[in-house]
N, C-alpha and C positions, 0 to 999 in steps of 0.2 A: 382580549377576547377575540377569537376569529368567528366570523360569521360570512357566508358565502356571499362574494361581491356581485354586484350586478354586471351583466355583460358589458364590455367597453362600448360597443356599438348603440347600445340603449342608452348608456350614460351620456353619450355624445349627442344623440337625438333629444333626450329630455334636458340637456343644458341650453338647448337652441330654444329661448322662450318665445321667439316668434313662430316656432313650429307647433309647440304644445306646451301647456302651462302645467304639467304633471312634474314635480321634482321628486327624484327617488327617496330623498330622506324627510319630506314633507309629512309631519305627523298631525298636522291641524285639522282636525275633523270639521267636516261641513254639515254631517248630518248629527241627529239628535240622540241617536241610539247610544247607550252607555252601559257598561256593566251588564250584558245580556244575558250571562248566566246565572248571575246574582237575582236578576229580576224573574227568571222563569223557572228557577229550580224552586222556589216556594210554590208556584203553581202546579208544577209536576207532583210534588209531594202531597199537596192537598188533593190534588184530583184522584190520585191513586191510592190514598191511605187506607180506604175500605173496600178496595176491591179484590175480589178473589181471582180474576184475570187480567193480566196487563198487557198491552200490546204497544210496542214500540219500533220505531223505524232506525236502521243504520244506513247512512249514505255518507258521501264525501267526496273530497277532490272535485269540487265545482269550479276549477279556475279555468278561466277563458269560456266556459260554457255557460254563459249567461241565458241564452234561449232554452237550454234544456233546464237550467235551473227553475225557470220561470215556468215551463210546462211541469216540472216536478211539482212545485208549489200548487199550481192549479189542479193537479191531479189528486195532491194529499188533502186539499180543501173540499174535493169532494167526499173525502173519505172521513172527515174529521170526527164522526161520531163514533168510529171505530178504532181509532188510533190516539194514544195517551201522550206521546210525546216523541220526540226525534233527536237522535244523536248525529251531529255532523264530526264525521272524523278527521277533519281539517283539510287544508289547502284550499283555502278561498281565493287565493292569488297565485300568480306565476312569478313576480319578482318582489313580494312583500310590500308594494306600493299602496300608499293610503288610498287612492282613487280606486283600486282594484277592490280592496276591502268594502269601501263605501257602495260600489256597484253591487257587490254581492250580498251585503246586508240589507241593503234597500230591498232587493228580490226577496230574501227570507224573512224580512218583516213582515210581508204580507200573508204569512202562514197563520192559519188560525188555530194551530196547534203548537204548543211551547216545545222550544229545540234548546239543547245546549250545543257549544261548539267547542272542539279540541282544537290545539295548535298544530299545524302541519309544518313541514320542513320549509316548504316555498315561502309560508306566511313568515319566517323569522328573517329572512334576506334583507339586507340593509338595516333599516331601523323597524322592520315589520313586527318584531316582538313586542315592542313598545306601542304600535297601534293595535295589536291583539289585544294589549292588557287594557287600554282605554275602551274597547269596544266590548270585550267578552269578560276581563278580569284575569284571576290567577292563572298560570300555565297548569297548574295541578289542583283538581277540585273533585269533590266529591257530592253525591246526593242520595236518598233513600226513597224508592216507589215502592210502596207497601212494605215488604220485609226483605227487600233487595238491595243491598247498598252498591253503588255504581261507583267505582274508584276510576277517575279520569286522569290520565298522565301525559305529559310531554316526554316523548321518548325520542325526540330528534337530535341524538348526542352530536353527531358529525357536524352540525351547523355550528357548534360552539366550540369546536376542536377539543373536545372533552374538558375544557375549563371550568364547565357549568355543571352542576349535579344533574345529569339527566341519564336515566330517570333518577328522581330524587328519593334516595331511601329514607331520608329524615321526614318527608312527607309521608312516605309508606308507614314508617314506625309511628308516626302521630295518628294516623288512620287506623292501624291496629291497635292502639292502646286507647283508643277513643271510645269510653264507655258511656258517654251522654246520651247516645241515639241507639235505640234498639234495632237490631236486623238479625236475620239468620241466614241469608244467602248473599253471595257476592258476584260481581260481574266487573272485570276490568278492562277498560277501554281505552286506546292509545292510537296514535297515528301510524307509526312504523313498528311493526312487530319484531320480535327478536329474530335474528337471521337476516334482517333486510340491511341495505345500505346504510340505512340512517343509524340503525341501533348500535349501542357499544357492546358489540358481540363478546368482548372480554370478560362481561359479567352475566351474560344472557342466562346461564345455569344458576347462577346467584339470584338473579331477578326471579326466574321461574321459582325456586324454592322459597323466596320470600313471599311472593303473592300468593301462594298456596297456604299460607299461613292463614289467611281470612277465611271466616267461617264459611263452609260449604261453596268454595269457589265453583261456580257453574261453567263459566266459559269466559273466553276474551275477545275483544272486537279490535279490529283495525281498519284502517283504510291504506292509503300511500300506495299500493301496488296495481291499482287501476284494473284490476280484475277479481271475480269472485274467487274466494278460496275457503275451504273448510278443512283444517288440518290438525292433528294432534302432533304438534311441533316437537314435544318432548317424550312422547309415549308414555305419558301418565296419565290419559283420560281427559285432559282439559282441551277443548277444541277451541282453535282461533279462526274465528269468523271474519273475512275480508270482504270488503264491498267493493264494487267497481267503482270506476270514476263516472260522476254523473252524466258523461257524453254517452255512454253506453246506455243510457235510459232505463236503468233498473236499480233497484235498492234491496235490503233484506228486512223482512217483517218478521218480529220475533214475538211469539205468544207465551207468556210465562203464567202458569197455574201454579197452585200451591204446591204441588209435588214434582213438577217436570216443566219442561218448556218444548215447543217446536219453532220451527223456522220455516221462511218459504222467500222464493225470490220472486219479485214482482215487477213485471214490466210497465212501463207507462209510454 
């Protein structure tokens, strides 16, 4: 399996134990957080179960932007009564290092609103995907907020040199066939969207056809490109909404009603 290697200069620096005590393949966590998605999904589902209107935030790409992420947390906590949950679109780290994960998660743990986190391409470097699994859980997961199923995917195919099922159609098939949970609408979230450098663009059309099988696919979400984007990528009416990196100090706020949805870009 191929995954992007750390830059040589960084490896040399990190190998000098008298300079810095971070090892690029150290996966021994020193913080208590584990299985963040598994813990927060029940909170999201319970809080939104009986609501007519749901409001959630899409943000992402917090790597190296610790001050901005901290300001985001403070800003969101002041609005905690009007927002139900947050989706982090991935890239907590620049080099997939355990310490980077811990710095980011320590800040995000101060949120008064539950959040779920997707995996980004930078989060996979080295053994970063193993650290992600310890902190957040499975790279593909789903949850239901009221009547809307959120299908969250790892789409960072190039990091595995296409040797890993990314996106995982087996997972998508299971989600499509799952009749144990009731929902009537769908949102698909990912880090890298079709057409980006990370996506397996050999199968992007098949991917779009596949996800359109979900009941009433409303729209798709992505991070990765570090800029606000609202595009009908396949000219089929399904809009892909991309958020900026957190360094730009904004995020997208979605409001879902029983019949429709709206969005707005919020600066902080």
